[in-house]
PDB file of N, CA, C and O in Angstrom:
ATOM      1  N   MET A   1      32.994 -47.060   7.682  1.00  0.00           N
ATOM      2  CA  MET A   1      32.215 -48.039   8.407  1.00  0.00           C
ATOM      3  C   MET A   1      30.758 -47.728   8.551  1.00  0.00           C
ATOM      4  O   MET A   1      30.494 -46.600   8.969  1.00  0.00           O
ATOM      5  N   GLY A   2      29.799 -48.511   8.283  1.00  0.00           N
ATOM      6  CA  GLY A   2      28.335 -48.182   8.429  1.00  0.00           C
ATOM      7  C   GLY A   2      28.000 -48.735   9.625  1.00  0.00           C
ATOM      8  O   GLY A   2      28.667 -49.526  10.292  1.00  0.00           O
ATOM      9  N   MET A   3      26.782 -48.210   9.892  1.00  0.00           N
ATOM     10  CA  MET A   3      26.166 -48.661  10.974  1.00  0.00           C
ATOM     11  C   MET A   3      25.137 -49.738  10.835  1.00  0.00           C
ATOM     12  O   MET A   3      24.251 -49.488  10.018  1.00  0.00           O
ATOM     13  N   ASN A   4      25.073 -50.803  11.419  1.00  0.00           N
ATOM     14  CA  ASN A   4      23.882 -51.890  11.116  1.00  0.00           C
ATOM     15  C   ASN A   4      22.841 -51.756  12.202  1.00  0.00           C
ATOM     16  O   ASN A   4      22.757 -50.822  12.999  1.00  0.00           O
ATOM     17  N   LYS A   5      22.033 -52.853  12.121  1.00  0.00           N
ATOM     18  CA  LYS A   5      21.056 -52.795  13.070  1.00  0.00           C
ATOM     19  C   LYS A   5      21.701 -53.001  14.616  1.00  0.00           C
ATOM     20  O   LYS A   5      21.253 -52.412  15.600  1.00  0.00           O
ATOM     21  N   ASN A   6      22.571 -53.724  14.642  1.00  0.00           N
ATOM     22  CA  ASN A   6      23.097 -53.975  16.067  1.00  0.00           C
ATOM     23  C   ASN A   6      23.889 -52.846  16.751  1.00  0.00           C
ATOM     24  O   ASN A   6      23.940 -52.633  17.962  1.00  0.00           O
ATOM     25  N   THR A   7      24.539 -52.112  15.696  1.00  0.00           N
ATOM     26  CA  THR A   7      25.284 -50.782  16.341  1.00  0.00           C
ATOM     27  C   THR A   7      24.148 -49.741  16.619  1.00  0.00           C
ATOM     28  O   THR A   7      24.341 -48.974  17.563  1.00  0.00           O
ATOM     29  N   VAL A   8      23.108 -49.638  15.980  1.00  0.00           N
ATOM     30  CA  VAL A   8      22.253 -48.467  16.184  1.00  0.00           C
ATOM     31  C   VAL A   8      21.452 -48.945  17.495  1.00  0.00           C
ATOM     32  O   VAL A   8      21.139 -48.023  18.248  1.00  0.00           O
ATOM     33  N   LEU A   9      21.096 -50.153  17.860  1.00  0.00           N
ATOM     34  CA  LEU A   9      20.493 -50.662  19.096  1.00  0.00           C
ATOM     35  C   LEU A   9      21.398 -50.418  20.230  1.00  0.00           C
ATOM     36  O   LEU A   9      20.957 -50.055  21.321  1.00  0.00           O
ATOM     37  N   ALA A  10      22.844 -50.634  19.971  1.00  0.00           N
ATOM     38  CA  ALA A  10      23.687 -50.454  20.865  1.00  0.00           C
ATOM     39  C   ALA A  10      23.863 -49.098  21.509  1.00  0.00           C
ATOM     40  O   ALA A  10      23.980 -48.871  22.714  1.00  0.00           O
ATOM     41  N   TRP A  11      23.862 -48.173  20.436  1.00  0.00           N
ATOM     42  CA  TRP A  11      23.997 -46.629  20.558  1.00  0.00           C
ATOM     43  C   TRP A  11      22.586 -46.189  21.199  1.00  0.00           C
ATOM     44  O   TRP A  11      22.661 -45.207  21.938  1.00  0.00           O
ATOM     45  N   ALA A  12      21.474 -46.689  21.054  1.00  0.00           N
ATOM     46  CA  ALA A  12      20.212 -46.396  21.358  1.00  0.00           C
ATOM     47  C   ALA A  12      20.133 -46.680  23.199  1.00  0.00           C
ATOM     48  O   ALA A  12      19.672 -45.936  24.065  1.00  0.00           O
ATOM     49  N   THR A  13      20.689 -47.863  23.313  1.00  0.00           N
ATOM     50  CA  THR A  13      20.828 -48.342  24.653  1.00  0.00           C
ATOM     51  C   THR A  13      21.487 -47.664  25.541  1.00  0.00           C
ATOM     52  O   THR A  13      21.102 -47.520  26.702  1.00  0.00           O
ATOM     53  N   PHE A  14      22.765 -47.089  24.963  1.00  0.00           N
ATOM     54  CA  PHE A  14      23.547 -46.316  25.581  1.00  0.00           C
ATOM     55  C   PHE A  14      23.180 -44.985  25.893  1.00  0.00           C
ATOM     56  O   PHE A  14      23.497 -44.557  27.003  1.00  0.00           O
ATOM     57  N   ILE A  15      22.503 -44.184  25.020  1.00  0.00           N
ATOM     58  CA  ILE A  15      21.945 -43.009  25.106  1.00  0.00           C
ATOM     59  C   ILE A  15      20.851 -43.099  26.123  1.00  0.00           C
ATOM     60  O   ILE A  15      20.925 -42.236  26.998  1.00  0.00           O
ATOM     61  N   MET A  16      19.788 -43.996  26.221  1.00  0.00           N
ATOM     62  CA  MET A  16      18.650 -44.240  27.022  1.00  0.00           C
ATOM     63  C   MET A  16      19.258 -44.565  28.580  1.00  0.00           C
ATOM     64  O   MET A  16      18.542 -44.264  29.535  1.00  0.00           O
ATOM     65  N   MET A  17      20.459 -45.122  28.797  1.00  0.00           N
ATOM     66  CA  MET A  17      20.997 -45.222  30.110  1.00  0.00           C
ATOM     67  C   MET A  17      21.249 -44.082  30.642  1.00  0.00           C
ATOM     68  O   MET A  17      20.829 -43.748  31.750  1.00  0.00           O
ATOM     69  N   VAL A  18      22.153 -43.189  29.697  1.00  0.00           N
ATOM     70  CA  VAL A  18      22.664 -42.015  30.077  1.00  0.00           C
ATOM     71  C   VAL A  18      21.354 -41.061  30.487  1.00  0.00           C
ATOM     72  O   VAL A  18      21.311 -40.493  31.578  1.00  0.00           O
ATOM     73  N   VAL A  19      20.412 -40.961  29.605  1.00  0.00           N
ATOM     74  CA  VAL A  19      19.286 -40.186  30.104  1.00  0.00           C
ATOM     75  C   VAL A  19      18.744 -40.756  31.256  1.00  0.00           C
ATOM     76  O   VAL A  19      18.596 -40.016  32.228  1.00  0.00           O
ATOM     77  N   GLY A  20      18.382 -42.069  31.344  1.00  0.00           N
ATOM     78  CA  GLY A  20      17.963 -42.696  32.659  1.00  0.00           C
ATOM     79  C   GLY A  20      18.613 -42.527  33.943  1.00  0.00           C
ATOM     80  O   GLY A  20      17.952 -42.381  34.971  1.00  0.00           O
ATOM     81  N   PHE A  21      19.852 -42.540  33.931  1.00  0.00           N
ATOM     82  CA  PHE A  21      20.743 -41.928  35.015  1.00  0.00           C
ATOM     83  C   PHE A  21      20.686 -40.695  35.433  1.00  0.00           C
ATOM     84  O   PHE A  21      20.748 -40.373  36.619  1.00  0.00           O
ATOM     85  N   SER A  22      20.511 -39.602  34.088  1.00  0.00           N
ATOM     86  CA  SER A  22      20.457 -38.169  34.446  1.00  0.00           C
ATOM     87  C   SER A  22      19.055 -38.025  35.001  1.00  0.00           C
ATOM     88  O   SER A  22      19.027 -37.172  35.888  1.00  0.00           O
ATOM     89  N   LEU A  23      17.856 -38.604  34.753  1.00  0.00           N
ATOM     90  CA  LEU A  23      16.793 -38.420  35.369  1.00  0.00           C
ATOM     91  C   LEU A  23      16.630 -38.812  36.618  1.00  0.00           C
ATOM     92  O   LEU A  23      15.934 -38.111  37.353  1.00  0.00           O
ATOM     93  N   ILE A  24      17.178 -39.898  37.072  1.00  0.00           N
ATOM     94  CA  ILE A  24      17.220 -40.238  38.371  1.00  0.00           C
ATOM     95  C   ILE A  24      18.063 -39.167  39.322  1.00  0.00           C
ATOM     96  O   ILE A  24      17.681 -38.604  40.348  1.00  0.00           O
ATOM     97  N   ALA A  25      19.203 -39.085  38.707  1.00  0.00           N
ATOM     98  CA  ALA A  25      19.893 -37.952  39.501  1.00  0.00           C
ATOM     99  C   ALA A  25      19.088 -36.774  39.764  1.00  0.00           C
ATOM    100  O   ALA A  25      18.982 -36.224  40.860  1.00  0.00           O
ATOM    101  N   LEU A  26      18.424 -36.361  38.482  1.00  0.00           N
ATOM    102  CA  LEU A  26      17.443 -35.120  38.880  1.00  0.00           C
ATOM    103  C   LEU A  26      16.537 -35.386  39.819  1.00  0.00           C
ATOM    104  O   LEU A  26      16.490 -34.589  40.756  1.00  0.00           O
ATOM    105  N   GLY A  27      15.741 -36.368  39.824  1.00  0.00           N
ATOM    106  CA  GLY A  27      14.797 -36.605  40.975  1.00  0.00           C
ATOM    107  C   GLY A  27      15.557 -36.536  42.246  1.00  0.00           C
ATOM    108  O   GLY A  27      15.123 -35.744  43.082  1.00  0.00           O
ATOM    109  N   ALA A  28      16.852 -37.382  42.607  1.00  0.00           N
ATOM    110  CA  ALA A  28      17.230 -37.608  43.682  1.00  0.00           C
ATOM    111  C   ALA A  28      17.870 -36.142  44.350  1.00  0.00           C
ATOM    112  O   ALA A  28      17.623 -35.668  45.459  1.00  0.00           O
ATOM    113  N   PHE A  29      18.726 -35.632  43.339  1.00  0.00           N
ATOM    114  CA  PHE A  29      19.518 -34.431  44.168  1.00  0.00           C
ATOM    115  C   PHE A  29      18.986 -32.836  43.674  1.00  0.00           C
ATOM    116  O   PHE A  29      19.491 -31.804  44.116  1.00  0.00           O
ATOM    117  N   ARG A  30      17.976 -32.876  42.768  1.00  0.00           N
ATOM    118  CA  ARG A  30      17.472 -31.443  42.390  1.00  0.00           C
ATOM    119  C   ARG A  30      16.004 -31.186  43.028  1.00  0.00           C
ATOM    120  O   ARG A  30      15.712 -30.189  43.689  1.00  0.00           O
ATOM    121  N   TYR A  31      15.204 -32.168  42.743  1.00  0.00           N
ATOM    122  CA  TYR A  31      13.815 -31.928  43.401  1.00  0.00           C
ATOM    123  C   TYR A  31      13.535 -32.605  44.543  1.00  0.00           C
ATOM    124  O   TYR A  31      13.701 -33.825  44.544  1.00  0.00           O
ATOM    125  N   ASP A  32      13.153 -32.064  45.489  1.00  0.00           N
ATOM    126  CA  ASP A  32      12.823 -32.628  46.886  1.00  0.00           C
ATOM    127  C   ASP A  32      11.206 -32.880  47.112  1.00  0.00           C
ATOM    128  O   ASP A  32      10.723 -33.479  48.073  1.00  0.00           O
ATOM    129  N   ASP A  33      10.519 -32.325  46.078  1.00  0.00           N
ATOM    130  CA  ASP A  33       9.089 -32.669  46.456  1.00  0.00           C
ATOM    131  C   ASP A  33       8.476 -33.804  45.410  1.00  0.00           C
ATOM    132  O   ASP A  33       9.237 -34.599  44.859  1.00  0.00           O
ATOM    133  N   VAL A  34       7.414 -33.817  45.238  1.00  0.00           N
ATOM    134  CA  VAL A  34       6.593 -34.860  44.571  1.00  0.00           C
ATOM    135  C   VAL A  34       7.275 -35.223  42.903  1.00  0.00           C
ATOM    136  O   VAL A  34       7.149 -36.283  42.291  1.00  0.00           O
ATOM    137  N   ALA A  35       7.981 -34.020  42.469  1.00  0.00           N
ATOM    138  CA  ALA A  35       8.256 -33.966  41.224  1.00  0.00           C
ATOM    139  C   ALA A  35       9.598 -35.054  41.145  1.00  0.00           C
ATOM    140  O   ALA A  35       9.971 -35.542  40.078  1.00  0.00           O
ATOM    141  N   GLY A  36      10.139 -35.291  42.246  1.00  0.00           N
ATOM    142  CA  GLY A  36      11.422 -35.986  42.295  1.00  0.00           C
ATOM    143  C   GLY A  36      11.057 -37.510  42.078  1.00  0.00           C
ATOM    144  O   GLY A  36      11.773 -38.260  41.416  1.00  0.00           O
ATOM    145  N   TRP A  37       9.944 -37.883  42.661  1.00  0.00           N
ATOM    146  CA  TRP A  37       9.404 -39.158  42.369  1.00  0.00           C
ATOM    147  C   TRP A  37       9.216 -39.350  40.896  1.00  0.00           C
ATOM    148  O   TRP A  37       9.699 -40.283  40.254  1.00  0.00           O
ATOM    149  N   GLY A  38       8.581 -38.525  40.487  1.00  0.00           N
ATOM    150  CA  GLY A  38       8.046 -38.624  38.768  1.00  0.00           C
ATOM    151  C   GLY A  38       9.412 -38.695  38.043  1.00  0.00           C
ATOM    152  O   GLY A  38       9.511 -39.498  37.116  1.00  0.00           O
ATOM    153  N   PHE A  39      10.486 -37.917  38.385  1.00  0.00           N
ATOM    154  CA  PHE A  39      11.749 -37.919  37.449  1.00  0.00           C
ATOM    155  C   PHE A  39      12.246 -39.274  37.570  1.00  0.00           C
ATOM    156  O   PHE A  39      12.607 -39.870  36.555  1.00  0.00           O
ATOM    157  N   ALA A  40      12.306 -39.876  38.828  1.00  0.00           N
ATOM    158  CA  ALA A  40      12.997 -40.990  39.297  1.00  0.00           C
ATOM    159  C   ALA A  40      12.248 -42.231  38.492  1.00  0.00           C
ATOM    160  O   ALA A  40      12.868 -43.151  37.958  1.00  0.00           O
ATOM    161  N   SER A  41      10.816 -42.095  38.499  1.00  0.00           N
ATOM    162  CA  SER A  41      10.012 -43.320  37.889  1.00  0.00           C
ATOM    163  C   SER A  41      10.211 -43.245  36.437  1.00  0.00           C
ATOM    164  O   SER A  41      10.242 -44.301  35.805  1.00  0.00           O
ATOM    165  N   VAL A  42      10.361 -42.031  35.786  1.00  0.00           N
ATOM    166  CA  VAL A  42      10.595 -42.032  34.334  1.00  0.00           C
ATOM    167  C   VAL A  42      11.962 -42.508  34.065  1.00  0.00           C
ATOM    168  O   VAL A  42      12.139 -43.374  33.209  1.00  0.00           O
ATOM    169  N   GLY A  43      13.048 -41.952  34.804  1.00  0.00           N
ATOM    170  CA  GLY A  43      14.264 -42.641  34.860  1.00  0.00           C
ATOM    171  C   GLY A  43      14.271 -44.234  34.753  1.00  0.00           C
ATOM    172  O   GLY A  43      14.956 -44.749  33.870  1.00  0.00           O
ATOM    173  N   ILE A  44      13.653 -44.894  35.479  1.00  0.00           N
ATOM    174  CA  ILE A  44      13.468 -46.353  35.694  1.00  0.00           C
ATOM    175  C   ILE A  44      12.856 -46.974  34.458  1.00  0.00           C
ATOM    176  O   ILE A  44      13.223 -48.023  33.929  1.00  0.00           O
ATOM    177  N   GLY A  45      11.740 -46.075  34.021  1.00  0.00           N
ATOM    178  CA  GLY A  45      11.250 -46.392  32.609  1.00  0.00           C
ATOM    179  C   GLY A  45      12.253 -46.562  31.533  1.00  0.00           C
ATOM    180  O   GLY A  45      12.342 -47.583  30.851  1.00  0.00           O
ATOM    181  N   PHE A  46      13.094 -45.390  31.398  1.00  0.00           N
ATOM    182  CA  PHE A  46      14.014 -45.460  30.466  1.00  0.00           C
ATOM    183  C   PHE A  46      15.072 -46.632  30.566  1.00  0.00           C
ATOM    184  O   PHE A  46      15.607 -47.081  29.552  1.00  0.00           O
ATOM    185  N   PHE A  47      15.319 -47.055  31.696  1.00  0.00           N
ATOM    186  CA  PHE A  47      16.149 -48.279  31.901  1.00  0.00           C
ATOM    187  C   PHE A  47      15.497 -49.631  31.467  1.00  0.00           C
ATOM    188  O   PHE A  47      16.125 -50.590  31.019  1.00  0.00           O
ATOM    189  N   ALA A  48      14.187 -49.574  31.659  1.00  0.00           N
ATOM    190  CA  ALA A  48      13.485 -50.754  31.163  1.00  0.00           C
ATOM    191  C   ALA A  48      13.541 -50.744  29.595  1.00  0.00           C
ATOM    192  O   ALA A  48      13.882 -51.780  29.025  1.00  0.00           O
ATOM    193  N   ILE A  49      13.233 -49.662  28.894  1.00  0.00           N
ATOM    194  CA  ILE A  49      13.308 -49.564  27.478  1.00  0.00           C
ATOM    195  C   ILE A  49      14.622 -49.844  27.025  1.00  0.00           C
ATOM    196  O   ILE A  49      14.780 -50.456  25.968  1.00  0.00           O
ATOM    197  N   ALA A  50      15.677 -49.426  27.778  1.00  0.00           N
ATOM    198  CA  ALA A  50      17.045 -49.687  27.350  1.00  0.00           C
ATOM    199  C   ALA A  50      17.296 -51.159  27.249  1.00  0.00           C
ATOM    200  O   ALA A  50      17.877 -51.686  26.300  1.00  0.00           O
ATOM    201  N   TRP A  51      16.739 -51.885  28.465  1.00  0.00           N
ATOM    202  CA  TRP A  51      16.887 -53.238  28.545  1.00  0.00           C
ATOM    203  C   TRP A  51      16.486 -54.012  27.294  1.00  0.00           C
ATOM    204  O   TRP A  51      17.153 -54.938  26.832  1.00  0.00           O
ATOM    205  N   VAL A  52      15.178 -53.492  26.710  1.00  0.00           N
ATOM    206  CA  VAL A  52      14.588 -54.281  25.696  1.00  0.00           C
ATOM    207  C   VAL A  52      15.441 -54.121  24.392  1.00  0.00           C
ATOM    208  O   VAL A  52      15.703 -55.011  23.582  1.00  0.00           O
ATOM    209  N   PHE A  53      15.831 -52.773  24.351  1.00  0.00           N
ATOM    210  CA  PHE A  53      16.689 -52.650  23.054  1.00  0.00           C
ATOM    211  C   PHE A  53      17.865 -53.455  23.295  1.00  0.00           C
ATOM    212  O   PHE A  53      18.331 -53.959  22.273  1.00  0.00           O
ATOM    213  N   ASN A  54      18.470 -53.710  24.378  1.00  0.00           N
ATOM    214  CA  ASN A  54      19.834 -54.495  24.661  1.00  0.00           C
ATOM    215  C   ASN A  54      19.238 -55.994  24.261  1.00  0.00           C
ATOM    216  O   ASN A  54      19.928 -56.686  23.513  1.00  0.00           O
ATOM    217  N   ALA A  55      18.192 -56.417  24.661  1.00  0.00           N
ATOM    218  CA  ALA A  55      17.677 -57.690  24.361  1.00  0.00           C
ATOM    219  C   ALA A  55      17.531 -58.043  22.844  1.00  0.00           C
ATOM    220  O   ALA A  55      17.789 -59.174  22.431  1.00  0.00           O
ATOM    221  N   LEU A  56      17.155 -57.141  22.121  1.00  0.00           N
ATOM    222  CA  LEU A  56      16.804 -57.158  20.755  1.00  0.00           C
ATOM    223  C   LEU A  56      18.280 -57.172  19.948  1.00  0.00           C
ATOM    224  O   LEU A  56      18.271 -57.539  18.772  1.00  0.00           O
ATOM    225  N   LYS A  57      19.223 -56.876  20.416  1.00  0.00           N
ATOM    226  CA  LYS A  57      20.503 -56.740  19.793  1.00  0.00           C
ATOM    227  C   LYS A  57      20.547 -58.349  19.273  1.00  0.00           C
ATOM    228  O   LYS A  57      20.309 -59.293  20.026  1.00  0.00           O
ATOM    229  N   GLY A  58      20.916 -58.492  17.754  1.00  0.00           N
ATOM    230  CA  GLY A  58      21.327 -59.722  17.565  1.00  0.00           C
ATOM    231  C   GLY A  58      19.831 -60.589  16.656  1.00  0.00           C
ATOM    232  O   GLY A  58      19.848 -61.331  15.674  1.00  0.00           O
ATOM    233  N   ARG A  59      18.825 -60.155  17.387  1.00  0.00           N
ATOM    234  CA  ARG A  59      17.574 -60.842  17.073  1.00  0.00           C
ATOM    235  C   ARG A  59      16.846 -60.155  15.869  1.00  0.00           C
ATOM    236  O   ARG A  59      16.065 -60.795  15.164  1.00  0.00           O
ATOM    237  N   VAL A  60      17.110 -58.898  15.666  1.00  0.00           N
ATOM    238  CA  VAL A  60      16.398 -58.151  14.659  1.00  0.00           C
ATOM    239  C   VAL A  60      16.999 -58.328  13.505  1.00  0.00           C
ATOM    240  O   VAL A  60      16.564 -57.782  12.492  1.00  0.00           O
TER     241      VAL A  60
END
């Protein structure tokens, strides 16, 4: 079973969602200072890119 373009985009979306959740969790639970806001904002950025990858499935 080979991986086509849609499968690659699905895996990329899944991995980016996991990384985004972990960055937001780090910002919320590990860092209490300004660094927590940075981790959370980067996690939200990962969600935005994962959303784009998900929207590209079937179109590329």
